[in-house]
C-alpha positions in Angstrom: 0.0 0.0 0.0 1.1 3.6 -0.4 0.4 6.7 1.5 0.2 9.8 -0.5 -0.7 13.4 0.1 -2.3 16.0 -2.2 -1.2 18.7 0.2 2.1 19.2 2.1 0.5 18.5 5.5 2.0 16.8 8.5 0.2 13.5 8.8 -0.6 13.4 12.6 -2.6 16.6 12.4 -4.8 15.6 9.5 -7.5 12.9 9.0 -6.5 9.9 7.0 -8.2 6.7 5.9 -6.9 3.2 5.0 -8.5 2.4 1.7 -8.0 -1.1 0.1 -7.6 -1.1 -3.7 -8.9 -4.7 -3.9 -12.4 -4.0 -2.6 -14.7 -6.7 -1.3 -17.9 -5.1 -2.6 -19.8 -4.8 -5.8 -21.8 -1.6 -5.2 -19.1 1.1 -4.6 -19.1 4.5 -6.3 -16.7 5.1 -9.2 -13.2 6.4 -8.4 -14.0 9.9 -9.6 -16.8 10.2 -7.1 -14.6 8.8 -4.3 -12.0 11.6 -5.1 -14.8 14.2 -4.8 -15.9 12.7 -1.4 -12.4 12.9 -0.1 -11.8 16.4 -1.2 -15.2 17.6 0.1 -14.3 16.2 3.5 -10.7 17.6 3.5 -9.2 14.1 3.6 -5.7 14.5 2.3 -4.1 11.1 2.9 -4.9 7.5 1.9 -3.3 4.1 2.3 -3.7 1.9 -0.7 -2.5 -1.7 -0.9 -0.1 -2.8 -3.6 1.4 -6.0 -4.8 5.2 -6.1 -4.7 7.4 -7.6 -7.5 10.9 -8.1 -6.0 12.5 -9.2 -9.3 11.4 -6.0 -11.1 11.0 -3.5 -8.3 12.2 -0.5 -10.3 9.9 -1.1 -13.2 7.1 -1.9 -10.8 7.5 1.3 -9.0 7.5 3.3 -12.1 4.6 1.6 -13.8 2.4 1.0 -10.8 2.9 4.1 -8.6 4.8 6.9 -10.1 2.9 6.9 -13.4 -0.2 7.7 -11.4 1.1 9.6 -8.4 4.0 12.0 -8.3 6.9 10.7 -6.2 6.8 13.8 -4.0 3.3 12.9 -2.9 4.2 9.4 -1.8 5.0 9.0 1.9 5.0 5.3 2.5 4.9 2.0 0.6 3.6 -0.9 2.6 4.8 -4.3 1.5 2.0 -6.8 2.1 -0.5 -6.6 4.9 -0.3 -8.7 8.1 1.9 -11.3 6.3 3.8 -12.6 9.4 2.0 -15.7 10.7 -1.2 -14.9 8.8 0.5 -15.9 5.5 3.5 -18.1 6.6 4.3 -19.0 3.0 5.1 -15.4 2.2 6.7 -14.4 5.5 10.3 -15.3 4.5 9.8 -13.1 1.4 8.8 -9.9 3.2 12.3 -8.6 4.1 13.9 -9.5 0.7 11.0 -7.7 -1.1 11.5 -4.6 1.1 15.2 -4.6 0.4 14.6 -4.9 -3.3 12.1 -2.0 -3.2 14.5 0.1 -1.1 17.3 -0.4 -3.6 14.9 0.7 -6.4 14.0 3.8 -4.4 17.7 4.5 -3.9 18.3 4.2 -7.6 15.5 6.7 -8.2 16.7 9.1 -5.5 13.5 8.7 -3.3 14.7 6.4 -0.5 14.9 9.4 2.0 11.5 10.7 1.3 9.5 7.4 0.8 9.6 4.9 3.6 9.0 1.2 3.4 7.3 -1.0 6.0 4.9 -3.9 6.3 1.8 -3.6 8.5 1.6 -6.2 11.3 -1.3 -7.5 13.4 -1.4 -8.3 17.1 -0.8 -11.9 16.1 3.0 -11.2 15.9 3.0 -10.8 19.7 3.4 -13.9 21.9 1.7 -11.9 24.6 0.5 -8.3 25.1 -0.9 -8.1 28.6 0.4 -6.1 30.3 2.1 -4.0 27.6 5.4 -4.0 29.5 5.4 -7.9 29.3 4.8 -7.9 25.5 7.2 -9.8 23.3 7.3 -11.0 19.7 6.3 -14.6 18.9 9.6 -16.5 19.0 8.7 -18.3 15.8 9.1 -15.0 14.0 12.6 -14.2 15.4 14.5 -15.0 12.3 12.2 -12.7 10.2 11.4 -10.0 12.8 15.0 -9.1 13.7 16.2 -8.3 10.2 12.9 -6.5 9.6 13.4 -4.3 12.6 17.1 -3.7 11.6 15.9 -2.4 8.3 13.3 -0.1 9.9 16.0 1.4 12.3 18.6 1.8 9.6 16.2 3.6 7.2 14.3 5.5 9.9 11.0 3.8 8.8 8.0 3.2 11.0 6.7 0.0 12.4 3.2 -0.3 10.9 0.4 -1.9 12.9 -3.3 -2.6 12.4 -5.1 -2.0 15.7 -8.7 -3.1 16.4 -9.8 -2.7 20.0 -13.3 -3.9 18.8 -11.9 -7.3 18.0 -10.2 -7.6 21.3 -13.4 -6.5 23.1 -15.8 -9.0 21.5 -13.3 -11.9 21.9 -12.8 -11.1 25.6 -15.7 -9.3 27.0 -15.3 -10.8 30.4 -12.0 -9.0 30.9 -12.3 -6.0 28.6 -15.0 -3.4 29.2 -16.7 -1.5 26.4 -15.7 1.8 28.0 -12.1 0.7 28.0 -12.3 -0.2 24.3 -14.0 3.2 23.6 -11.4 5.4 25.4 -13.6 5.8 28.5 -12.2 3.4 31.1 -9.0 2.7 33.0 -7.0 -0.4 33.8 -4.7 0.0 36.8 -3.2 -3.5 36.5 -0.4 -2.0 34.3 2.8 -0.5 35.5 1.7 2.6 33.6 -2.0 3.6 33.8 -3.9 3.1 30.6 -7.2 4.7 30.0 -8.0 2.8 26.8 -7.1 -0.3 24.9 -5.8 1.6 21.9 -2.9 3.0 23.8 -2.2 -0.3 25.6 -2.1 -2.0 22.2 0.4 0.4 20.7 2.7 0.3 23.7 2.7 -3.5 23.6 4.4 -3.2 20.2 6.9 -0.6 21.5 7.8 -2.8 24.5 8.2 -5.8 22.2 10.6 -3.9 20.0 12.6 -2.6 23.0 13.0 -6.1 24.3 14.8 -7.0 21.0 17.0 -3.9 21.4 15.2 -1.6 19.0 14.4 1.6 20.8 12.9 4.7 19.1 11.3 3.2 16.0 8.1 5.2 15.4 4.8 3.4 15.2 2.2 4.2 12.5 -1.3 2.8 12.8 -2.2 1.7 9.2 -5.7 0.5 10.1 -8.1 1.1 13.0 -11.9 1.5 13.2 -15.2 0.4 14.7 -18.1 -1.3 12.9 -21.5 0.4 12.7 -23.6 -2.9 12.7 -23.4 -6.6 12.5 -22.1 -7.5 16.0 -22.0 -6.9 19.7 -21.6 -3.2 20.4 -21.3 -2.5 16.7 -23.3 0.8 16.1 -22.9 4.2 14.6 -22.9 5.7 18.0 -19.9 3.6 19.2 -18.1 4.1 15.9 -18.5 7.8 16.3 -17.1 7.7 19.9 -14.2 5.5 18.9 -13.1 7.1 15.7 -13.8 10.6 17.1 -11.4 9.9 20.0 -8.8 8.5 17.5 -8.9 11.6 15.4 -8.8 14.0 18.3 -5.8 12.3 19.9 -4.0 12.2 16.6 -4.6 15.9 15.9 -3.4 16.8 19.4 -0.3 14.6 19.3 -1.3 13.1 22.6 0.9 10.0 22.3 0.7 7.0 24.7 1.7 6.5 28.3 5.0 5.1 27.2 5.6 7.8 24.6 3.8 10.8 25.9 3.5 13.7 23.6 4.8 11.7 20.6 2.1 12.0 18.0 0.9 8.7 16.3 0.0 8.8 12.7 -3.3 6.9 12.2 -5.3 5.8 9.2 -9.0 5.1 9.8 -10.6 2.0 8.3 -12.7 2.2 6.1 -14.1 4.5 3.5 -17.1 2.4 2.7 -18.8 -0.8 3.8 -17.8 -4.0 1.9 -20.9 -6.0 1.1 -19.1 -9.0 -0.2 -16.5 -9.4 2.5 -16.3 -13.0 3.9 -16.4 -13.5 7.6 -18.5 -12.2 10.5 -21.3 -9.7 9.6 -19.6 -6.8 11.4 -16.6 -7.1 9.0 -18.8 -5.7 6.3 -19.7 -2.5 8.2 -16.6 -0.4 8.9 -17.5 2.3 6.3 -17.3 5.9 7.4 -19.2 7.1 4.3 -22.4 5.8 2.6 -22.3 5.0 -1.1 -23.8 8.5 -1.8 -20.8 10.2 -0.2 -22.7 11.2 3.0 -21.1 10.4 6.3 -22.5 7.3 7.9 -22.2 9.2 11.2 -21.2 12.7 12.1 -17.5 12.2 12.5 -15.4 15.4 12.6 -12.4 14.8 10.3 -10.8 18.2 10.8 
């Protein structure tokens, strides 16, 4: 996926949305209408998934990205999405693909301005509770260490997809709805956490620090809350959750472990996906209706 800007705006202070190119829906508006919806709502940043071609990275970059988007508007290229553990066949190929793309960007003179990473899910953690005890799954050690080395050497972010909703519905006996929606507190941690979002982010930071990688920034490439189709899935709760995410991002609140360090966040998703396979709620993360009207009154500015 890429992240690109149509304005020169610092990302943490502007709304952004993760937008899959391969859509699981058959009723979406045409691209030209989507562009108008984004412009009308002052949304200047998107994340779009891309397929990588390690053997022809240079040609791929030129024919698949830069022919459509000027290089000075591209901020990130994400290689795969939640590949580690989720797709074990491809896991060994992530770092080589990243290295090939980085070499191509160097050849083009864009390696300093365009950063490479690969979004990860919570499944890469062997444990995450409490955050200070978090560590990466030992089965990923041979892949994760060179990946983290690349991120540190190139000053690229560790990309994560964070869904407190999924954690809540899978463990309602221990996680309160208020805590998932930024309204509760859990004093069992060495640092006090008022919400699951912060605890999740700091779990990744602690896991990186345990491997000797301090200071790598974290970018949230996907987060959101469904409007229907499951327990606590409603427009009201989606408004509360995404509204809090936007406000915290704009104000550079940071997390208890990294206070005052703004976190760049991409909301998921532009539209509902009516053909997505899985639980019913997975089809209902859309922030906008097909007519371009907001599904709920989320302030994106």
